[in-house]
C-alpha positions in Angstrom: -0.2 0.0 0.1 1.4 3.3 -1.0 1.5 5.7 2.1 2.7 9.3 2.8 2.7 11.7 5.4 0.6 15.1 5.2 1.0 18.2 7.3 -2.2 20.5 7.4 -2.8 23.8 9.1 -3.9 22.7 12.4 -2.1 22.3 15.8 1.3 20.9 15.1 3.7 19.8 18.0 7.1 19.5 16.2 9.0 17.7 18.9 6.3 15.0 18.9 6.0 14.8 15.2 9.5 14.5 14.6 9.8 11.8 17.2 6.7 9.8 16.1 7.8 9.9 12.6 11.1 8.7 13.2 9.9 6.0 15.3 7.0 4.7 13.2 7.0 6.3 9.6 10.8 7.3 8.8 10.7 5.9 5.4 7.5 7.6 4.2 7.5 10.6 2.0 6.2 13.9 3.5 4.0 16.7 2.0 2.3 19.6 3.4 -0.7 22.0 2.6 0.6 25.6 2.5 -0.6 27.1 5.6 1.2 24.2 7.3 4.8 25.0 5.9 4.9 28.0 8.1 4.8 25.9 11.2 7.0 23.1 10.2 9.7 25.1 8.2 11.8 25.5 11.4 12.3 21.7 11.4 15.3 20.7 9.2 14.5 16.8 10.0 11.1 17.3 8.6 11.9 19.8 5.8 14.7 17.6 4.3 12.2 15.0 3.4 9.6 17.4 2.6 8.6 16.6 -1.3 5.8 19.0 -2.1 3.8 22.0 -0.8 0.1 21.8 -1.8 -2.3 24.8 -1.7 -3.7 27.9 -3.3 -1.0 30.2 -2.5 -3.0 32.3 0.2 -1.5 31.0 3.2 2.3 30.4 2.7 4.7 33.1 3.3 6.0 34.4 0.1 9.4 34.3 1.0 9.5 30.7 1.5 7.8 29.4 -1.7 10.8 28.6 -3.3 12.5 26.3 -0.9 10.4 23.2 -1.7 8.4 22.4 -4.9 5.0 24.1 -5.0 1.6 22.6 -6.5 -0.5 25.6 -6.9 -4.2 25.0 -7.3 -6.5 28.3 -8.0 -9.8 26.6 -7.1 -11.1 28.4 -4.3 -14.3 25.9 -3.9 -12.0 23.5 -2.2 -9.6 23.8 1.0 -5.9 23.2 1.0 -6.4 20.1 2.7 -8.8 18.7 -0.1 -6.4 19.9 -2.5 -3.7 18.0 -1.2 -6.0 14.7 -0.7 -6.8 15.0 -4.4 -3.2 15.2 -5.3 -2.3 12.3 -3.2 -5.2 10.1 -4.7 -4.2 11.4 -8.0 -0.8 10.0 -7.5 -2.0 6.7 -6.6 -1.3 6.9 -2.9 -3.9 4.6 -0.7 -3.2 5.9 2.7 -2.1 8.9 4.4 -0.9 9.7 7.9 -2.1 13.2 8.9 -0.5 15.6 11.5 -2.2 18.9 12.3 -5.7 17.8 11.5 -7.2 19.1 14.9 -6.6 22.3 17.2 -6.5 25.9 16.1 -9.7 27.6 14.9 -12.8 25.3 15.5 -14.3 26.0 11.9 -11.0 24.6 10.6 -11.2 21.4 12.6 -14.9 20.8 11.5 -14.1 21.6 8.1 -11.2 19.0 8.1 -13.7 16.4 9.3 -16.1 17.3 6.6 -13.5 17.1 3.9 -12.1 13.9 5.3 -15.4 12.2 5.4 -16.0 13.2 1.6 -12.7 11.5 0.5 -12.5 8.5 3.0 -13.8 5.9 0.2 -10.9 7.0 -1.9 -7.9 7.1 0.6 -7.4 5.8 4.0 -6.7 8.4 6.5 -5.1 8.2 10.0 -4.9 11.3 11.9 -2.3 11.6 14.8 -1.6 14.2 17.5 0.0 14.4 21.0 -3.0 13.0 22.6 -3.8 9.7 20.3 -4.7 8.3 17.0 -8.1 8.6 15.2 -9.5 7.3 12.0 -13.0 6.5 10.4 -14.5 3.3 11.8 -15.1 0.4 9.3 -18.1 -2.0 9.9 -16.0 -4.3 11.7 -12.8 -2.9 13.7 -10.5 -5.4 15.8 -7.8 -3.9 17.9 -4.9 -5.4 19.6 -2.8 -4.5 22.4 -5.0 -1.8 23.8 -5.7 -2.5 27.2 -5.9 0.6 29.4 -6.2 3.0 26.4 -9.0 5.5 26.4 -11.0 4.8 23.1 -13.9 7.1 22.1 -16.4 6.7 19.5 -18.1 9.6 18.1 -20.9 9.0 15.6 -21.2 11.0 12.4 -23.9 11.6 12.9 -25.6 8.2 13.7 -24.2 4.7 14.2 -26.6 2.0 14.2 -26.6 -1.5 16.1 -23.1 -0.8 17.5 -21.6 -3.4 19.7 -18.5 -3.1 21.6 -16.5 -5.9 23.4 -13.6 -5.9 25.8 -14.6 -2.2 26.9 -15.1 -1.0 30.4 -18.6 -0.1 29.2 -19.5 -2.7 26.4 -22.6 -2.0 24.2 -24.7 -4.7 22.4 -26.7 -3.5 19.4 -26.9 0.2 20.5 -27.6 3.3 18.4 -25.3 6.1 18.9 -26.4 9.8 17.7 -24.4 13.1 17.7 -27.2 15.0 19.2 -28.2 12.4 21.9 -25.8 9.4 22.9 -22.0 9.2 22.0 -19.4 6.9 23.1 -16.7 9.1 24.4 -14.1 8.5 27.3 -14.4 4.7 27.1 -11.4 2.5 27.9 -10.3 -1.1 27.0 -10.0 -3.6 29.7 -9.0 -6.4 27.6 -5.7 -6.7 25.4 -8.0 -7.2 22.3 -11.3 -5.3 21.5 -13.9 -5.7 19.0 -16.1 -3.0 17.4 -19.1 -3.8 14.9 -21.9 -1.7 13.6 -24.4 -2.1 10.9 -25.0 1.3 9.4 -23.8 4.8 9.5 -20.5 6.7 10.1 -18.2 7.4 13.0 -14.7 8.4 14.0 -12.6 6.4 16.6 -10.0 7.9 19.1 -7.4 5.9 20.8 -5.1 7.5 23.3 -1.4 7.0 23.5 -1.3 6.7 27.1 -3.5 4.7 29.5 -6.8 6.2 30.6 -6.3 8.0 33.9 -9.2 6.0 35.5 -7.7 2.7 34.5 -6.4 0.3 37.2 -4.2 -2.3 36.0 -5.1 -5.8 37.3 -2.3 -8.1 38.5 
């Protein structure tokens, strides 16, 4: 599967990103949306692997446009995140690891969710920040080595017949609704957990660290 790393213009913790990429994704190419370049340009370890800046030119500082190849799109009907996703899809990437997805202005974050949802059938997306990993749920999800991890499930905007096994709060064919009942701040009490649902869309969030209320059993 052809994979890449993408930086977009949200909250970016550079020391965390540098360490995480070195540990897990050191062999992947790196790209960024133009606004994100203003945040990562001070990192020589990231920029030396940066292959392309993608955007419409309205966010990047003019003085830095020539440092890295730039893919310019004039279309104002799509965000720079969407432009980057379309470029990755056009270049046969099947999976993208995204940094800078959340944080910053709330309308950007909600817009990122909307954009990601629109393209999730064309490219697999994994969003990573200092708190954890998130991605869109599939109908059946099996997670290993997650005992103690906080796991939240947020419906977009409904999940029907959701079943959770291996959690502190298991569910049996429940319906989650964004305006009513959502599945945040749960945690795994088993090494392996199972998630199944019949219909709808949702995002799963998995913490890097153990949930603060988790008490390890001997």
